[in-house]
N, C-alpha and C positions, 0 to 999 in steps of 0.2 A: 710660530705664525710665518708663513713664506714672505720673503723679502719683496717688495712693490716697486714697478717701475715709477720713476719720476712722472706725474701726471701733469704736464706743462699746458697751458693754454696754447691753441696755435701750432703744438707739434701734433703731427699725423701719429697713431698708434704704433705704427712700425717705427717711428722714430724715438720713443719712449725709451729712456735708457735706466739701466739697473745703478742705482747712486752706490751702491757697495763695489760693483765690481765693472761697471762700463766705462767706455771711453769715448765721449760724445765729439763728433765731428764740429766743424767751427760754426757752421748755420745752426745744428741744435742748439749750442752755447748762446748764439745770439737772441734765438728764440727763447732760451731759458732766462736770459737777463731780462727780455720784455716782459716775460709772464707777471700778469697781476695776482697776488694773493695764490699762488698755485700752491696747494698741499702737499708735501711729501709724507708719506708714511715710512716710519722707518722701522725701529724696532718694538715690539711689546705694545704698551699704550702710549709711547711718546709720537707726538706729530710736531713738525716743524713746517714754518712758512716762509716764504720767499715772497718779497713785494720791490715794487721799483722804488721803494724808500729805503731797503736794506743795503748796506754795504757792498760794493760788486765782490768784494772778497769774498762773502759768503756762497757765490757761486761755484766757486773752486773747492769748498769743502763739501765734505759728507760723512755721516753718520755709519762708523763700522758696527760690525757685529756685537761688538762689547759697549758701544753706546759713546765711543770716545770720539772727539773729531779731527779729521785729519784732512792735509791737502790732498786732493786726488790730481796727479802728475798729466801732463799731457793738455790740461784746458788752458786755451788762450783767447782772450778777446782785445782787440787794439783798446787800448787807453783811452783814445779820445771818445770812441764808442761807447764804452764801458761807462764812462762819466755822465753822456749824454742821456743814456737809454733809464739811467735813475731819477732823471727829473723830464717828464713828458714837454715840459715847457720850453726846454733847452733845444737844442740843433741835433741833438744825436750824433754829435762828433763830426758835422758837416761845418765847414768854414768857408766864409767868403771873404777874399783879400782885396777885392777890387771889380769893377767892370768897365768896358769901354764900348762905344757905340761903334758898330761897323755899318750901320744902315739906319736911316731915320726919315719918315717921312709923316702926313696927317694920319695915317691908319695903322701905321706899324712901325715897330723899333727893333733890330736886332742887335743884342748885345752879345757880347764875350765875356763871360765871367770866370775870374781867375778862381779857381775852388780847390779845398782841400777836402778830401773824401776820408772816413772813420778809418780806413785802414793807413792812413799817413801819405798816400799819394796824392799828388797834385797836377791838375793841367786845365785847359783852358776850355769852356763848355758853352757852347751856343745856346740862348735863350731869347725867345720871342715875346715881346711884349705888345698886348693888345689894350685897347681903351675899354674902359668898363661898358656893359652892355645892360639894358633894362629890357625884359619882356612882359608884354602884356597877357595873362590869361583871364579871358573874359567867359565867363559861364551863365547861361540864362537859367530861368526857372524849369526849363524842360531838361536840364543836364544835355545841351548842345553848346559846343566850344566854338567861338569865333577864329578861322583861321584863314591862311592865304595857299592855296596851290599854285605852286611854282616851279620854275627849272634852276637849278644850280650849276651853272657851268666847270663851276672848278671840280666838283666830284661827279658830273654829268648824270644828274639824278633828276626827277621829277618827285614831287612830296609836298606834304601840308608842314607849314610852319607856324608858328604863333608869331603874333605882332611885336614888333619891338625896334629897337636900333641903338645906337653909340649914344652914350650920356655926354652932353657937352659940356664943357668947363663952367662950373659953378651951376649946375641945372641938378635939381633933384632927382633921381632915379625913378622914382614913383610917376613925376610930372613927365619925364621924358617917355617911358611906357605908355600914358597914355597919350601925349602927343603923336607919339608913333603909330600908335592904332588909330588914331584919327586920321592921319593924313597916309596911311597905308590902305585902310579899308572903307572909309567914310563913316564908320560907326565911332561914336563919342562914350567912352567907359560913364557907367553912373555910380555915383555914390563915392565912397571914402575908400581907397586902395588898402588892402591887405597884403601886407609882405608875406609872403609864401615861404620862400626859400632862396638862400644865395650858394654860389659855389663856384669852384675852380674847375673847368671841364679836362684840361692836359696840364696838370701840374708836375710832370716830369720835365717840360722843356718849354711850356707854355705860360705866361701870366694873362689871364682872359677871365677876370671877375663878371659873372652873371649875376643880376637880382632878378626875381622873378615875382609881380604883383597880380594880386588877384581882385577881380571884379565881379560883382554877381548881376551883371546886366548892362547893356548898354542902346543907345539911341542913334537912328540912322539920322545922317546931317545933311547928307550927298554922296557925291562921288568922290572916289580917291583922289587925292591931290601929288600924292609922290609919283612921279612918272617914271623913276628907277626901280621901283620895287613893283615889276608889272606881274599880275597873276591874277588868278580868280577867287574873290572873298566868297567865303561859303562857312554857313553855320553846320558843324558836323555833330553828330550823336558821338558823346564820350563812351558810349557802348562800343564804339568802333575803333577805339584806340588799339587794343589787344592786336586786332587783325591788322591796323596801319602797322603797327610795330613789325609784327611776322612779314610784311610786305614789303619792309623797310621803305616806307612812305611816310614817316615822321622826321623831319631832315634836323640835324643837328641836336646838341647837347640841350642847348636853351628850350627847345620843345619839347624833347624825351623826357628830361629831369623833371620839367615842369608839371606835363600831364600825368606821367606814373606816380611823382609824388603826391599830387591832389588826390589822384583816385586810392592810392594806398593811405592818406590821412584819412578819408572818409570810408573806408572799408572796402574797398574795390568797386568793380563795375557793377551797378544794378541790374538786375534782370540777365 
């Protein structure tokens, strides 16, 4: 039977290696270590499994033509990373030794983190901390969504945004979303909110937790009272979302993630 390459999840076909004779690069090894239950066909009828529960030393071994286990020279993974990838609840070999604040005000905090990487290197890393944001996704029975057409001077863009804002200390995130929607639009969400999704939009350098809540209707109670969030309140057909994405007229991850997740969860755009 011909020898088979090691079919690891996340490794492109041209990066597969022959476990009998190949000498993988370090990137391939890291992907091997992260593979989940990746089967490796060896000889005859014998098949071996590698999983994240397996001791990392098994990633250095191979089955040769006689069925004997032998170490493959040249394979190397940083010890800290190897320990981390065997448990996805761990840190993957990353270590934080402390953080000092460089700048802080009501809206943003800039920290300098003393961090250790899986390869053993250590340096100071800038991290931006933002408060939690709550977003209201309000959809009526005709599949129109309530949004605000506005200008963002930071990115110099016009576009639609869902309603929402910063969660005050001690305030429930769903209550924040409802309050901000009413203040920014003059429409009060009706019924109980449904938690739709939570996410971090820029996890590489920013902490900015976002919670999205869904309401299926709203009642007009008057004019907007938030004089800072100036824009045109508008009900927009959900069928326009793909077009608005292409035109880059949906502003921010809070709007994009919420709308695209909602559409995906119900099977896409009708019509």
